Each structure stands twice: as C-alpha cells, then as structure tokens.
C-alpha positions as CSV (number, residue, x, y, z in Angstrom):
1,M,-55.3,-24.1,11.3
2,L,-56.5,-25.3,14.5
3,N,-60.0,-24.1,14.2
4,F,-61.4,-27.8,14.0
5,L,-60.5,-27.8,17.9
6,P,-63.3,-27.4,20.5
7,A,-64.2,-23.7,21.4
8,P,-63.1,-23.8,25.0
9,I,-59.6,-25.2,23.9
10,L,-59.2,-22.5,21.3
11,F,-60.2,-20.0,23.8
12,V,-57.4,-21.1,26.2
13,I,-54.6,-21.0,23.3
14,S,-55.7,-17.7,22.0
15,A,-55.6,-16.2,25.7
16,I,-52.1,-17.7,26.5
17,L,-50.8,-16.6,23.2
18,L,-52.3,-13.2,23.4
19,I,-50.9,-12.6,27.0
20,I,-47.4,-13.7,26.0
21,N,-47.6,-11.4,23.0
22,T,-48.9,-8.4,25.1
23,C,-46.6,-8.7,28.1
24,L,-43.5,-9.2,25.4
25,W,-44.0,-6.0,23.5
26,A,-45.8,-3.8,26.2
27,G,-42.7,-4.6,28.6
28,L,-40.4,-3.3,25.7
29,I,-42.5,-0.2,25.1
30,S,-42.9,0.5,28.7
31,I,-38.9,0.2,29.0
32,G,-38.7,2.7,26.2
33,G,-41.2,5.1,27.6
34,I,-39.4,5.2,31.1
35,I,-36.0,6.1,29.1
36,K,-37.8,8.5,26.7
37,A,-39.2,10.4,30.0
38,I,-35.5,10.6,31.7
39,L,-33.6,11.9,28.5
40,P,-34.9,15.2,27.4
41,I,-33.1,15.2,24.0
42,T,-35.9,15.7,21.4
43,A,-34.1,13.9,18.4
44,F,-33.2,11.1,20.7
45,K,-36.9,10.9,22.0
46,V,-38.2,10.7,18.0
47,Q,-36.1,7.8,17.2
48,L,-36.8,6.1,20.5
49,T,-40.6,6.4,19.5
50,R,-40.0,5.3,15.9
51,L,-38.5,1.9,17.8
52,M,-41.3,1.8,19.9
53,N,-43.9,2.1,17.0
54,G,-42.0,-1.0,15.5
55,F,-42.7,-2.9,18.6
56,M,-46.3,-2.0,18.5
57,Y,-46.4,-2.9,14.9
58,A,-44.9,-6.4,16.0
59,W,-47.7,-6.7,18.5
60,V,-50.3,-6.2,15.9
61,Q,-48.7,-8.8,13.4
62,C,-48.4,-11.4,16.0
63,N,-52.2,-10.8,17.0
64,G,-52.8,-11.4,13.3
65,Y,-50.8,-14.8,13.4
66,V,-52.8,-15.9,16.6
67,L,-56.1,-15.3,14.9
68,I,-54.9,-17.0,11.6
69,L,-53.8,-20.1,13.8
70,T,-57.5,-20.3,15.5
71,S,-59.8,-18.9,13.1
72,K,-60.7,-18.7,9.6
73,V,-61.7,-15.0,9.2
74,K,-62.6,-13.3,5.9
75,W,-61.4,-9.6,5.8
76,Q,-63.5,-7.2,3.4
77,V,-61.6,-4.2,3.2
78,E,-62.2,-1.2,1.2
79,G,-60.6,2.4,0.7
80,L,-57.0,1.6,1.7
81,E,-55.7,2.9,-1.6
82,Q,-56.4,6.5,-0.2
83,V,-54.0,5.9,2.8
84,N,-49.9,6.0,3.1
85,K,-47.5,5.5,5.9
86,N,-45.9,9.1,5.4
87,S,-49.0,11.3,6.4
88,W,-50.8,12.3,9.3
89,Y,-54.3,11.0,9.9
90,M,-57.1,12.0,12.2
91,I,-59.4,8.8,12.2
92,F,-62.9,8.3,13.6
93,S,-64.9,4.9,13.6
94,N,-67.9,3.5,15.3
95,H,-67.2,1.1,18.5
96,L,-68.6,-2.5,18.6
97,S,-66.1,-4.5,20.7
98,G,-63.1,-5.0,22.5
99,F,-61.6,-6.6,19.4
100,D,-61.9,-3.2,17.4
101,I,-58.5,-2.0,18.4
102,A,-56.9,-5.2,17.3
103,A,-59.0,-5.6,13.9
104,Q,-58.2,-1.8,13.1
105,A,-54.6,-1.8,13.7
106,Y,-54.1,-5.0,11.7
107,V,-56.0,-3.7,8.6
108,L,-54.1,-0.6,8.7
109,R,-50.7,-1.7,9.9
110,N,-49.0,-1.5,6.2
111,H,-50.9,1.4,5.0
112,A,-50.9,3.9,7.7
113,P,-48.7,5.1,10.6
114,M,-49.3,3.1,13.8
115,L,-52.5,4.0,15.5
116,K,-52.7,6.2,18.8
117,F,-55.8,5.8,20.6
118,F,-57.8,8.1,22.9
119,L,-57.9,5.9,26.1
120,K,-60.1,5.9,29.2
121,K,-57.8,7.1,32.4
122,E,-58.6,3.9,34.1
123,L,-56.7,1.8,31.4
124,L,-53.3,3.1,32.7
125,Y,-53.5,1.1,35.6
126,V,-54.0,-2.2,33.6
127,P,-50.6,-4.2,33.8
128,F,-48.3,-3.9,30.7
129,L,-50.9,-2.3,28.6
130,G,-51.3,0.7,30.1
131,L,-47.6,1.7,30.8
132,G,-47.0,0.7,27.3
133,C,-49.8,2.9,26.1
134,W,-48.4,5.6,28.3
135,G,-44.9,5.1,26.7
136,L,-46.3,5.6,23.1
137,D,-47.9,9.0,24.0
138,M,-51.4,7.9,23.8
139,P,-53.9,10.4,25.2
140,F,-55.6,9.0,28.6
141,M,-58.9,10.9,28.8
142,N,-60.7,11.2,32.5
143,R,-64.4,11.9,31.5
144,T,-66.1,14.0,34.0
145,S,-69.6,13.4,34.8
146,P,-72.2,16.0,34.4
147,A,-72.7,16.0,38.1
148,K,-69.1,17.0,38.7
149,L,-69.2,19.3,36.2
150,K,-72.2,21.0,38.1
151,K,-70.3,21.0,41.3
152,N,-66.9,22.3,39.7
153,P,-67.4,24.2,36.6
154,K,-63.5,24.7,36.5
155,L,-63.2,20.8,35.3
156,R,-64.9,21.9,32.0
157,G,-62.8,21.6,29.1
158,K,-60.2,19.8,31.1
159,D,-60.2,16.9,29.0
160,L,-59.9,18.9,25.8
161,E,-56.8,20.7,27.1
162,T,-55.4,17.2,27.8
163,T,-55.9,16.2,24.0
164,R,-54.4,19.4,22.7
165,K,-51.2,18.8,24.9
166,S,-51.0,15.0,23.9
167,C,-51.4,16.0,20.2
168,Q,-48.3,18.2,20.3
169,K,-46.2,15.0,20.9
170,F,-47.3,13.6,17.4
171,K,-45.9,16.4,15.3
172,H,-42.3,14.8,14.9
173,L,-43.4,11.6,13.2
174,P,-46.3,10.5,10.8
175,T,-49.3,9.5,13.1
176,S,-52.8,8.2,13.1
177,I,-55.0,9.5,15.7
178,I,-57.9,7.4,16.4
179,N,-61.2,8.6,18.2
180,Y,-64.1,6.6,18.9
181,A,-66.6,9.3,18.8
182,E,-69.6,7.4,20.5
183,G,-67.5,7.3,23.8
184,S,-68.6,3.7,24.5
185,R,-69.2,0.5,22.7
186,F,-72.6,0.1,20.9
187,T,-75.3,-1.6,22.4
188,E,-78.9,-1.8,21.8
189,E,-79.7,-1.0,25.4
190,K,-77.4,2.2,25.2
191,R,-78.7,3.2,22.0
192,Q,-82.4,3.1,23.4
193,R,-81.2,4.7,26.7
194,Q,-79.6,7.7,24.6
195,N,-82.6,8.1,22.3
196,S,-80.2,7.8,19.3
197,P,-81.5,8.6,16.1
198,Y,-79.3,6.0,14.4
199,K,-80.2,2.2,14.0
200,N,-76.4,0.9,14.6
201,L,-74.6,3.8,16.4
202,L,-74.7,5.6,19.5
203,R,-74.6,9.7,19.3
204,P,-71.5,11.0,18.5
205,K,-69.3,13.2,20.6
206,A,-67.5,16.0,18.9
207,G,-65.2,17.5,21.8
208,G,-62.2,15.1,21.3
209,I,-62.0,15.3,17.5
210,A,-62.6,19.2,17.8
211,F,-59.5,19.7,19.5
212,A,-57.3,17.2,18.1
213,L,-58.2,18.9,14.6
214,S,-57.5,22.3,16.4
215,A,-54.1,21.1,17.6
216,M,-52.8,19.5,14.6
217,G,-55.2,20.3,11.9
218,E,-52.7,21.9,9.5
219,Q,-50.6,18.7,9.7
220,F,-53.5,16.0,9.1
221,S,-53.4,15.0,5.4
222,H,-57.0,13.7,5.9
223,V,-59.8,12.8,8.1
224,L,-60.4,9.0,7.8
225,N,-64.0,8.0,8.5
226,L,-63.7,4.4,9.3
227,T,-66.4,2.1,9.4
228,L,-66.4,-1.6,11.2
229,V,-69.0,-4.3,11.0
230,Y,-68.9,-8.0,12.2
231,P,-71.8,-9.0,10.0
232,D,-72.0,-12.9,11.3
233,N,-71.1,-12.1,14.9
234,P,-73.1,-9.1,16.1
235,E,-72.3,-9.9,20.0
236,N,-69.6,-11.2,21.9
237,V,-67.1,-10.5,19.0
238,L,-63.9,-10.8,21.2
239,L,-65.1,-13.9,22.8
240,D,-66.1,-15.4,19.2
241,A,-62.6,-14.3,17.8
242,M,-60.8,-16.0,20.6
243,C,-63.0,-18.9,20.5
244,G,-62.6,-19.5,16.6
245,R,-66.2,-18.6,15.9
246,L,-65.3,-15.2,14.0
247,K,-66.1,-15.3,10.2
248,R,-66.1,-12.0,8.8
249,V,-64.3,-8.3,9.5
250,V,-65.9,-5.9,7.2
251,V,-64.0,-2.3,7.1
252,T,-64.3,0.5,4.9
253,V,-62.1,3.8,5.0
254,E,-63.2,7.0,3.5
255,A,-60.7,9.7,3.1
256,L,-62.4,13.4,3.9
257,P,-61.1,17.0,3.7
258,V,-59.7,18.2,7.0
259,P,-62.0,21.0,8.5
260,Q,-60.4,23.9,10.2
261,V,-61.1,24.2,13.8
262,D,-60.5,27.1,16.0
263,A,-60.1,26.2,19.8
264,D,-60.8,29.4,21.1
265,K,-64.2,29.7,19.1
266,Y,-65.1,26.1,19.9
267,S,-64.7,26.9,23.7
268,A,-66.3,30.0,23.5
269,Q,-69.1,29.9,20.9
270,S,-72.1,27.7,21.6
271,E,-73.1,28.3,17.8
272,Y,-69.6,27.0,16.6
273,R,-69.7,24.1,18.7
274,V,-73.3,23.2,17.2
275,E,-72.1,23.7,13.5
276,F,-69.1,21.2,14.1
277,Q,-71.3,18.9,16.0
278,R,-73.8,19.0,12.9
279,W,-70.9,18.2,10.3
280,L,-70.2,15.0,12.6
281,N,-73.9,14.1,12.9
282,D,-74.1,14.4,9.0
283,I,-71.2,11.8,8.6
284,W,-72.7,9.6,11.3
285,Q,-75.9,9.5,9.5
286,E,-74.1,8.3,6.4
287,K,-72.3,5.7,8.5
288,D,-75.3,4.4,9.9
289,T,-76.9,4.0,6.4
290,Q,-73.5,2.3,5.2
291,I,-73.6,-0.2,8.3
292,E,-77.2,-1.1,7.5
293,R,-76.2,-1.8,3.7
294,L,-73.1,-3.9,4.8
295,K,-75.3,-6.0,7.2
296,Q,-78.1,-6.5,4.6
297,K,-75.2,-7.8,2.3
C-alpha cells in the first residue's frame, strides 16, 4: 500500500510500528510470565500460557499487517497440509536473517501451535523481548566455548540439561519447538571458515535437537524440516523488508518421522552421537540441494 514511498521513509514507518507492536504484546506477555512465576497452580499456569500464546499470535499477525502496509511480498509456501494446530512438533530450519523468526511464525500461525525458539542467553536482557520470551518458557541457551570447556569439563552438557528442563514445560499444551541447527545465521564467510560441505548451509549441530527429542520424543507428532529462502534478496533481508524491498519468501515444510533418542546413550556413547549426527547431516544435504533448486527457479 505504501511501497511507493522512498525506502528511508518506509524504514522509519516500519521501525516505529514494529517497536510499538513488540512493546505492546511483549509487555502483556511479560506481565503474564511474572504472574505465572508467582502462582504455583499448574492448571492456572496452563490457561495463562494459552492466553500468552494468543498474545504472541497477535504480535505475529500485526507484524504481517506492517509488512502488507509497506511491501508487496509474494509468499510461496508448500507442505502446510501436513501440519495441524493440535499436535506437537520439533522443527529445524536453516537460518539466514533476523527476519526468519517473523517469517516462519507468520507462515505457520494458522497451521501449527505458536512457535517456541531456542534463544541465545544474551537475548534475555533485551528490553521487552527478552522478558516476553522468558514468559513464554522459551529455552535460553548459554553456549560454552571450547576453551571454557577445556578449562572446566563440568560445563559439558549444561546446555543439553537446560534443554531437557525447558521441554518439560511444553507437555501441557500443543507446542512447536523450533531449533536453528546451524547455531548462527548463514554467511559465505562463516561457511568457508567452517569448511562446510554444503553450498548454502553451515554445519548442523545435533545436541539441542537430540535432547529435545529425548525429553519429548514420544509426544511429538512429527519432526518438521523447514527450509527458508529469499531468492531475490540474498543479503540484508531484514533491512530490505523494512524498506519495502523484499520481493519473495519461499518456505517448504516436510513432515518426517520422529526418531527415538536415548539421552543417556547420547551423553555417554560417541558412536550413538555420531549416528544421530549422520541422520541430521543427510537431511542437511537434501536441504542444501533443495535450496539450490529453489534459488535457480
């Protein structure tokens, strides 16, 4: 509607509306999170979480309205017929931009339970956003560097234990837990630094996915392999979206059987970890081929 305006003006309009939208709904979610932390009654917590998920849905929907107002984005989505809102899903996706969360939540909002994200611990301290995500029981991960692990081996597996505890909170309501297995946004520089075997992806990390599956594997209906591509905006996607320059968002969803994961074996047996990593690597290879095909189209 307003995409005829110059990009700087569209950026300012988008920024103001997105900040208001985020502060409003994150503020309400934060209040609910504080109440939930104080009151110990499980049934009340479940109903309050349901209401807070509704607030997150409103945030996602309003983000979509802002995008409609400022851009002419074409959404190409495949595979949503395999998904329903009354099931539990473990979702893993490639990661390209800060816009990914908004795009994926918008695509899945009417088809799957509202998304829960694995987040870096540093995001907990972002005003409104961090407290809101905490109120929604999203897992905050404190990635430990190899140097720290070498100095203090007791830190090994701490993130995985955090994952297990967080997932226990999702057993009362249908939930979609999404994990960016690469652990970071894709850039060509990172790909080369990792010596990644993929053209369009970083190497996937299996730990968070493995322990989420071990904690809730029997409850998940499917694993959803979600692939995201911005064919006409390969760089600066978030900036392009806010400036009205985003043209296409391509999303494919593939439902896979849920693998059984034994947490004790995963922690203790290197062969077991290697086998699970091989399963994820095979999926990543297929995802890389699919992204290449989507980009060529």
